[in-house]
N, C-alpha and C positions, 0 to 999 in steps of 0.2 A: 515194230511188236516190242508186248512190253511180255512176259512172259514169268512164270510163278511156279519154281521144281519144289514136290514137298516129295521128298526121299528120305530114310531113314539111314539107308546106306551111303556112309557120309564122302564115301572115295567118291561112288558112282553119282550124287548131287551132285559134286564139286565137279567133274567129269562133264556129264552133261550141263551143266551152267557154263565152263569153260568154251564146251563146241559151239553150242547155241550163240553165247558175246562173237566168236571167232565170226558166226557168219551173219552180226548184223543186229542181233536182238537185246532187246536191256533184260536182264534176266537175276532176279531173287533166289535164294536157293533157303530152305526149312529146312529142318534132320527131323522135325518131330510133328505130328498131329495139330498139336497143340496152339503152338507159334502159325502152325502154316495155316490151321485154321483163321487164326485172326489178322494175316494179313490178305488171305482170301479175300475177308470180307472188308477190313480198312483201306482194300486201295485196286483201283479198278484191271483189271488184267485179261491183255486179249485171250491166253490160253494156259490151263495149269495143265503141267505136267503132275500127275499125283499117282504116289503109290500108294496101294489097298492094304494094305496089312502095315497099318502106322503106331506106334506108339504116343500112347497119350487121348489119341482121337481116332479113331479110324476110317481110314479114306472113305467109307461109304455114308460116314457121321457129315463127314466136311461138306460130301458129293451131294446129301440130300439139303444140307443147309442152304448150299451154294445156287441148287435146282428153286428151290423154294423161295429166295429172296429175288429169281428173275434174272439173275443178271447175266450179263452178255458173255460172259465168259464158257470159253468153249475147255473141256476137260478131258484133257487124256491119258485112261488110266493106266496104270504100270499096272504088272503082275507077274509071280514068281509060276502062278499055276495057266498050263495051257490046256484043260480042258473046256468041251464047249462050255458045261457048265455054267464056268465062273463067269466065261466071258458073255454072257447070257442075263446073268445077275448083275453084271459091271453096266453095261449096256441098261437095261433095263429101270435100273435106280436111276440113267438121267445123263452119262457119259456119253460122249460123241464118237469115241475111239476108242482102242482097248490096243495096246502093245503088249506082248510075251518079254520077257525077260528070258535067255539074254536077246538082246535086238542089235540090230544093225545103224549104227547111229545115222545115218545116210539117208534110213527112212523114218528116224527118228523125225528129222529137220526136215522132212517133207511132207510128215501127218503133221507138226505142228506147225509147217504155214500154211497148209489148207484149211485146218482148225481157224490159223487168223484172220486169212479170210473172211470165215464167214464169221467171226465176234462184233466185224462192221459191217455197215452198207459195204454193197459191193463199189469196188472204185475202179475205174479202165483198166486194161491189162498197160497202158501207156499214161504218165500223166502230165499234162502240157500246158506251160505256163508262155504265151507269147512265143518265142525261138525257145522255150527251154523244155524239155525232153529227160522225165523219169522215168528208169526200166527197173519195177520195184525185183522183177526177177533175176536179172544180165548185173544188179546191183550197180548201175552205167546214168551218168546224165552226163548231157551232150547240151552244146548255147551252139545256135546255129549247125548245126551238124560238128560244133568241134568237142573233143571229150572235156569235163570236165573234172578235175581228180577230188575229192572231195573223202573227207574223213567219214569215220560209224555215225558218228554226232548229228555233222554236217547232212550226211546223208540222210539222217533221221529226221530231222527238224525240217528240210524239204520236204520230204518224200508225206508230214504227216499235212505241213499247209497245202504242197497241191492236190492232196485229197478230201481238205474239208473243204473246198471248191468253195473258197471267197467268205466262208467264214473267220470271224476276228476266233483265233490260238492263243489263252493267255500265256503266260511266263512258264507258268506252275505248272499247266498244263504240260506244256513240252517239257518241263521236266520228269515230269509222274511220266510221260508217253516213253519218255527217248534215254532217260537216264532210269539208274536204280535207285532201291533205297537207298544204297549206300551214297544219293548225292544229299547236297546242301542247300537245305532250299532257301538260306539267308546269301547263298552266293553269288554272284554274278556271273555264273558257266554260261549260261542262254547269253545272255547279252552278249559275251564275248565270242561265244561260240556263232551269234549270229552277225556279229562283225564280221568275221572272214568267213561266214561263207557266203553273203554279200558281196565283199570283195573279189570272189572266185568267180562268182554267178557274173562280176562283171554291168557295165552300164549299157542302155536304161535297167535302172532298180527294178528285179520284181517282184520284190517282199516289202511291203508297205508296215510302218510300225502306227497303230492306232494309240496314240495317248490317252494311257488309264487303263487300257483294254489288252492292249497284244500285238500282234503282228495277224498280217492276213495275204496272199497271194495275190496283184496286181488284177491279175485276170484268170477269170477261170478256166480249171484243165478240161480237156478236152478228151475223147476216148479217140482210139485209134482206128 
C-alpha cells in the first residue's frame, strides 16, 4: 500500500511515516501544502493522511483538487478540532474518514488499512496462486502449508502480483506501488528483489516474466 502523509508538524509527520513503514506500507511525507499537493497529483497513492491546517496550501484545497480529479486515493483527514461542525465540514468536502489529534497510533493504522482496501477493487481476504497463500492481514505467506519468510518489499511485490489476478504488472508500477519516492527508478532493485522472492518461493515458479512488459502470477489467485 502506498501512502502520502501531509502534516506540517514535522515530528508528528515523521513518526506517522516511521510507524506506517513498520507495518509494511510504502510512505512518502510532506511538511507543507504546496509540496504535498504536487506529490498527491503526480503519484498514485492508495491513501492520503491529510492535515487540514497546512502552510502554503490549505488541506481543504488539496482535498478539493483530489476529489475533482476523480482519483481513487482515499483521504483520512487529521485535525486538532474536535467539534462536530469541523468533522462534518471535512467529510462534506470529500474526505473518506476523519481523525482528531491526539490519536492512538493503532487506530490510525486500522483506519489507513480500511481506506486502502477501498482504494482499489476488493481483493479476497486470502490471496492464492497454486499452492501459495498470502494473508494480507496477518502478513504471512505459505507454500504447501509451510511458512515462507519474506522481507517487506518481497511481500509487497507478491501481494501486488496476486491481487492483479494474472494481469501483467510492469517493473515501474511495482516500484511505484511497493517502494516510496526515494527509490531510484533507474536501479535494478525490482529485478534483484524479484530474484530473491522467486528463490524463497521455490519451484515450480509461480511468477512469470513477460518480456518487455513485466511480471504476472502463473495462475490466478482465488478467494477463501
